Structure formats: structure tokens, C-alpha cells
C-alpha angles and dihedrals in degrees: 000000000000125000128183110246113281136164118302093254094047090049091051090051089052091047088054090051093048091054091052090050091055096255120162105190125038113203129191110216131204119325102054090115094051129091116249114285091021097082095123090052090067094123089067092054096042113125096036087096094189127106114258106253093217091051094042108023091176094044127251091289090079089066092040090055092045092050093049090048088058091056094254132120121243128233137178135200124233136169099201098174095060129064128195134219091251091062113090093221088065090069098029094055111028087155088068087072111070129221114263125230089279095055093256125130110251114246099224114348115110126217104237091182086075106089091218092056097045090049091051091048094049092047091049094051091047089051093048093050093049102035096046092037095233126194090183133029113201108202120201127191116193112178140154117226090242090059098043095068096059121185124215140158103244095187104294100095096252133077116257131188107259097189095113093045090048092055092045089054092049092051090051092050094053092043089055092046096049090052090050096043106030095159095051114099112232113207118192114213107159104177092315102315101337095132119040100134117142091247091063096036090058088076100035128079095214141347134233094226100190146004090214109101105159121113135276094019092050091061090049091052090051090050094050100040093051085061090057102037133028108269095244087060094052112093116206125181129228114201124358132059094066098313090133094056097070134017137025124295091242095050093056091050094048091046086070102041101085092052136032111317120226112185128204127189118274096203137042114257094253097041130092111257118241102246095204091055094044090052091052093049091048090049092052094047090050091052090047095051097039104035113015109032096054091068101022097098091051097037129123112233122218121193104200090177106035097166112049099173094112100006126132094206139034110213118183125172137189125188137184115256092246091049093238095127142005145171132220129193119201117191123181108224106185141022094273128172087229112098097183141029131203112230119196109198115229097194100064130105112232090215094058136075122231140199107219122199127196105206101205094072100009093244117156135186139176123241138160119254087243093056091047095048096045105031100025135202122293109227116191118200110164099192137053123253091024132108156207132217118213121196125188131184136169119256 
């Protein structure tokens, strides 16, 4: 899970909630460098890379230790390629910020093609990982298109675009860091999915592919991004970022379950947790960890509804390579007159028998692979923007 920087006590309450949800890594998101009540001003404090003493009087290690004591791993957000006005390097080294394509000095974007800058960035990330005892490093990358194509005189008397050299330096930096910290999980964020090229993904365990979490578009993003990246590399968020505004609780959860689950809290720190909702989340994370995740990285992915432009349902399936088990998510996208859909699993073996479970009511039945593949499974979902999870396993 990821949570924007809050007070120590609020953070501890959320750590407790994540543990109940079945979370495994608690990550503090943007704002941990900012004074209290200035959380949304984090871009101006970016680059300080030290916990604000008023927000965290005992340092960030207090929360790191609390997280580890709960049996969770600890992660921290950083946007190393940008630097805010409240960071002294912003004023000490204006030349570290290149000119944009209009000849104007960029406000915050650093020129990683400059060896001094890339060394500073790599040294800072190494320090952050070691000093704050990170299990996960969440790397953001917020950039405007006018900044991205930085111009600089590299010694030939004329400005040149250093965009390619910038990216090459970034790749080298993360290659070095992954070699130095092989056990640290590197999470790519990049302004909500702005950088998911294979060059960057080579050095990151998974990627936050979008900040858009509202139904039905969030389901469409999951469907599309699992065509571009392996599903275990595709981060999808449950709760937070507007999830509550459209779509059913169950649909948002199941939209994450055939990828890499990121959890957010379902209750404010000082409110009583809805027990029914918490039980559902824990049920889903248990299924994910015990049934889905063991074969996710090796799974075959089947997009039953590849184009969701005018579709009523999103149907996504993963199956184990040996066809012994699989999972299917069905999400209703629009207010359709259709109340049910027939799903024909692609990952079954016609020579085997399977136990099929429909998660909404826990019903299960036995059918041959041939029956499933040719006749399909009738999935009933009476409302729009809701869902069903189908699990199948050989018997």
C-alpha cells in the first residue's frame, strides 16, 4: 500500500490497517519531506530527501521500525530527477537544470546527462535506501514535455537536445543501484504511468501504470496495460484516488487481482473500520497470495475482450503454464441490458477435470475441460460496474 505522508500516529494507524488487509509493504508516498499542513506543496520540497523534523520528530526510522515490528516491509517515495525551490541545491546549482526547448531554464527538472547531477542522484538514492532501511524504493518522475527535451552545450559551442543522454544516464544509475541493492524492490511510478518503456522496466520490479482509478476506465487500463507488460509488473490500486466515486467495492478489488495489487486504506485513521469490507479485502488478498500469485509470473494471459471501447464486460484470464489452475475476472462496464455473460476459459486442458468456484457466493462445481472450453461458464452480474471472480483448478 502507499499513503501520503501524515503524522506519526496517523501513519501507525494506517500500518495497523494495512496489516489487517493482508498488506505486505507499507509505503509512505509524496510529502514526507514537507512540514505539517504543507503536504500538497511537496513539489517545492522535493530534493531535500530528509524527513521533515516537525512531521517526524524521531525521524523516519520510527515508522520503519514500527512497520517491521508488524511483519511488514517498509517503502518510501522519491522523485530524484526533480528538485524544488525549498531545496538548497535548487539555488546553489541552477546549471543543473537545463534550458528547455524555448531557451528558458527549467523550474525543477534535473539534467541527468551531466555527470555531476547523475552522481548526486545516485549517491542520494543509495543514502536513502541505506539510512532509512528501505525494503522498497518508489520512484516518481513528474515532468512537463517542455522540460523533458532539455538543451545544453555539451562542449561543441551550440546547445543540443540531451534527452537521449539523460535517459541513458538514468538507465545506468538504476543498473548500478540494482546491482548494489539486489534485495530492494524498485517500484516505477513516473507521474502515474508516464514511463513504462522496456529500458526503464529492465531495472524495476513493477510499475504504477496509471493514476486513474475510477471505473470503468480503470478496468480498461488494466486490460490494455496487461497487453504491454507482464501482469505481475502492472500495479493496480484498490481504494484511493477516486475509486469510491464510481463502481462497486468488489469491482475495484478484482481489477487489481490479476496484476500487482497495491492497497490503500478503506477507512480514515480515526474511524471505525467497516468489518464486512475488511473481511472482503482480506479474503481477496488471501486468494491472491495463496492461489493467484504463485503462478502469476509464469502465467499465460488471455484477453477475452481486447477492445473495450463499446463493450459491456471486461473479461481477463490468467492460467498456469501446465493448465492446472487459472483465474478470470469479469467486470461490467456499462448499464447493459445483459445480466449475464458466458465465459469460455482458454487456459484449460480438454483432457482434465476442474473444480470451478464463483467467488461472489462461493458456489463451486465440477466440469471437464472440454465442457468449459466449448460450453463456457455462465457468470451473472446484475448491476453495472460490478464484478465476479472465477477460479478453476484441476481435481
